[in-house]
C-alpha positions in Angstrom: 9.7 1.0 11.2 9.5 4.9 11.0 11.1 6.9 8.4 12.1 10.8 8.6 11.2 12.8 11.7 7.7 11.1 12.4 7.4 8.7 15.1 4.4 7.0 13.2 5.0 4.0 11.2 4.1 4.0 7.3 1.2 1.6 8.0 -0.1 4.1 10.6 0.2 7.0 8.2 -1.7 5.2 5.6 -4.2 4.5 8.1 -3.8 0.4 7.5 -5.3 -1.6 10.2 -5.4 -5.3 11.0 -7.8 -7.2 8.8 -8.2 -4.5 6.1 -8.3 -5.6 2.6 -5.6 -4.3 0.4 -4.6 -4.3 -3.2 -1.2 -2.7 -4.6 0.1 -2.6 -7.9 3.9 -2.3 -8.6 4.6 -1.7 -5.0 8.4 -1.9 -4.3 9.6 -4.4 -2.0 11.0 -2.0 0.3 7.6 -0.2 0.8 5.6 -3.7 1.1 8.3 -4.7 3.8 7.8 -1.4 5.9 4.1 -1.6 6.0 4.3 -5.3 6.9 6.5 -4.6 9.8 3.9 -1.9 10.8 0.6 -3.9 10.9 -0.4 -7.7 11.1 -3.0 -9.5 9.5 -3.7 -7.3 6.1 -5.4 -9.1 3.5 -3.5 -8.8 0.3 -5.9 -9.3 -2.7 -4.4 -10.4 -6.0 -6.7 -8.2 -8.0 -8.7 -5.2 -7.3 -12.2 -6.2 -6.3 -15.5 -4.8 -4.8 -15.1 -4.3 -1.1 -11.3 -3.4 -1.0 -10.4 -1.0 1.8 -7.5 0.4 0.2 -5.7 0.2 -3.1 -2.1 2.0 -3.8 -0.9 2.4 -7.4 2.8 2.8 -7.4 4.2 4.6 -11.0 7.5 5.6 -12.1 6.4 7.9 -14.8 3.5 9.9 -16.3 2.7 7.7 -19.4 2.6 4.9 -17.0 0.2 6.9 -14.9 -2.2 7.7 -17.6 -2.2 4.0 -18.8 -3.0 2.9 -15.6 -6.1 5.1 -15.2 -7.7 3.6 -18.3 
């Protein structure tokens, strides 16, 4: 699925490729669904660990952002 005027999927925009290991924190289900529709075989890690290819943290406020960085 593409959004806006771009013909590229969200997974493509993020550079996600099959087999990549990913860790996501607080990802909205709608974003997860859009990414999943754009790339197969992502390895979703339950915790952030060495060797992860990509990590995305979703925050809805500055207080939460500063606490996540600690």
